[in-house]
C-alpha positions, 0 to 999 in steps of 0.5 A: 500500499502507498503510505507516503508520496513526497514530490519536490520541483516537479512541474508547478509542484515546490515541495508537497507530501501526500499522506494516503491510507487505505480504502478510498483516497480522492483527490479534488481540486479546480481545473488546472489546480495540478491534479494530474501532475501528481499523476505524472509524477507517479508515473515517473517513478513506475517508469515513465521516461523522464525529461528535464522538461519535468524539473521546476523552473529554477530548480536544479533537480526533480525528486519524487520518492513514494514509501509502500507498506509492503508487509502484505506483499511477499512477492516484493519482498522476495525480487528485494532479497534477491536483488540484495536489498532489505526492507525497511521495517517492512517498508520500501521506499522508491525514488527519482530524481531528474536533473535539469541538464537531463540525467536521471537517478533511482534508488531503492530503499536508498541503495542506487539501482536502475529506473527499471528496477524502480519501475518494475517494483512499482508496477508490482504495487500500484496499477495506474489507469489514465492517459498515461502508457503506463496502463497495465490491463493493455498489455495482452500478457497483463490480460493473460495473467488477469484471465488466468487469475480469475479462473483460478488457473495457478495450478495450471500455469505453474503446471504448463510451465515446469512442462514447458521447461523440461520440453524445451530442455529435452528439446535442446538435448535432442538438437544438441545430439543431432547436430553433434552426431551431423558434425562427426559424421561429416568426419566419420571416416577420417576419425576411424582412419585416425584411431586405427592409425594411433590404435595400430601403434600400440603405444605405452606412456613411457616406450619413448624415453626406452627407445631413445635409451636403447637407440643410444645404446645400440648405436655405440655397442662397439665402443661401449663394449672395448672401453668396458673391456679396458676397465676389465682388464685395468682393474681385474683382468691384466697381471698388473691388475688394480684388484691384485696390486690392492691385494699385496697391498692387503697382505704388507698390511696384515704382517706389518699389523703384527708388529703394529697395531695401529695399522689395522684401521688402514688395513680395514679400509683397503680390504673392502676397497679390494672387494669393491674393485673386484666386484667391479672389474667383474661386472665390467667383464661380463657386460663387455661380454654380454654387450649386444651389437645388433644392427637389424635391432637398431634399425627396428628401434629407429623405425619405430622412434619414427612412427611415434614422431610422426604420430607426435607431429600429427596428434601431439606435441607429446607422446601423452598428447597422442594417447589422449587423442586416441582416447577421445577419438575412440569416445567419439566413434563409440557415439557414432556407432551408439548414435541411433539408440542414444537418438532413439532414447532422447527422441523418446523423452522429448515426445514424452516431454511434449505430451506432458506439455499438451496435456498441461495446456488442455487442461489450462485452456479449458480452464480459460475457455470456462473463466473467459466468458464468465468474467465477460459477462461479470464486466458487461453487467457493470457497464451500463451502471458506468454510462456505457449502456450499449457496452459489451465485452469478450474474452478472446482466446488466440490460437497460438503456433506453438504451445508456449511457457504461457500456454496454447493460446494469448488472451485479449480483452475486447470490448465494444462501446457502440451498438452495431460495432464489433469488440475490439481490443483494448488498446483501440478504445479511443476515449480516455474516459471510457478506457478508464472506466472499462478498466474499472469495471474489469477492476471491480469484477477482479478485485479479490484476486488482482494482487496489485494493492494500489489502484490510481485512476485519472480521468475516470469521470470524463464526461460523466454526470448524473446516474452515471456518477453514482454508478462511477463512484459505487464501482469504486467504492467496491473496489476499496473494499478490496485495495487502496484506491486513489482518483483525481475526479471532479464527481461530488458522488465520488468524494462524498465516498472517500475515506481521506479526501484531498484537495489540490490548489494553485498558489503563487510563490515568489511570483511563481505558480505552485501547488499545494495540497490540504486534506479536508475535514468536516466543514472544509469538505462539505465546502469543497463538495458544495463547489464540485456540485457547480452551484454557490458552495457558500449558499445554505441549499449548496451546503445542505445538498453536499451534506446529504451527500456526504450521509449517503442520504443523496446518490444521484445528484448531478 
């Protein structure tokens, strides 16, 4: 609910604060006093395009701020949470500023935001009807939502949306797999050729290092045999080999150590040296005799290395990359080989999802068909009392080419306000006053299901008087039982029904026009309604007439 509206330096308004309550709030005043400017300011807050012309002459910026009680609007609180914004003790404060040089800014509860975000939040809380583009009920999406709410089809709507998302996901998965397989099929022969080439090589992760070492050994086998044999001779094989000389030294130390035990430590060092030299010499001999000199094997190794080099150049750069590519190719070939089974399973899943969507959409369509005629009939019944005796209302269901997330059809509210004319879409109703009263009739019927808490009507009484004025007042009072209603009006019948009556007056401050608003009570309210009745507001007859309206004793005065 809108509890406070603050406007500063907007058009002819210098500084204005409106405090609004529940039920019916009316704004009255002489023509030109600035009543519609207040609605213009609200429209700016709800997303209307900002203009530097909105800034009051001589001011740097215009500011519009609205305070809402959102304690009964959990969806707004949820949206704030998604934006990372905390509510202010159950309050939502929206603000827009327009600077004289054309820049504009917006805030939500003091946090900077885009004008779009402010407008989206405001649209959840305020429905503005008048000569503005921001008229929710002119949008077919809103008409669809209204019909679904009237039909009590929230469950069917949710089922269609869920089924549609599942069908879309299944369809996208199927199409993605088909496209993937088309790509694979275009390269199928080449993929298989590459896989055969890699698999035929029988690659092992560490064989490249082994081959390099073996090739090096085979290429130098003669040198290795010669040089290691020489080591064997020097250490162990010659008559004057190192091992023989160490053995003689060991014997000498053993003999002399009997004379001087201090030589024992030296002997203990020579003995293991002798053992080591003898073992090294024997092993060198074994190696030299076993060195393989095999030109045929060397050729095989070099051919294998050349094969690995070619594979790395094609699939590398490293052997691990070649092996990994082989695994990937194998997976792609398996994917091709299993394509028919995969596509069949995915197609079946898609068909099941489509069937579920069709069933859900059919159930929603049936609820809409049942509700459309009832909603049209109930709205049509109210039109004569609102001055449209020949009014006809139809709720059209427009079949879509395909079932979407909102069902199998669009919704269009159509009206004819003159006998002999075919009903047309609401957006094509020419008269602003008639359009507002059609909206009022809709709101009266939908009052119990419409979740927008605040309704604002501008020029709803254009060209209305007499009994029609009584009908408009009665209908608005009915809507105000379920919503906060804010009306700019010239009708005394309507003003007399208000719970809160605000008077707009134009004054002059410092030689510049300004608008002020005063809350009327008791005698002041009687005088204003007497003025609205068209007589002399100070005459006893006009004042008595006004008192009668306020007491509900006279509902059809013109």
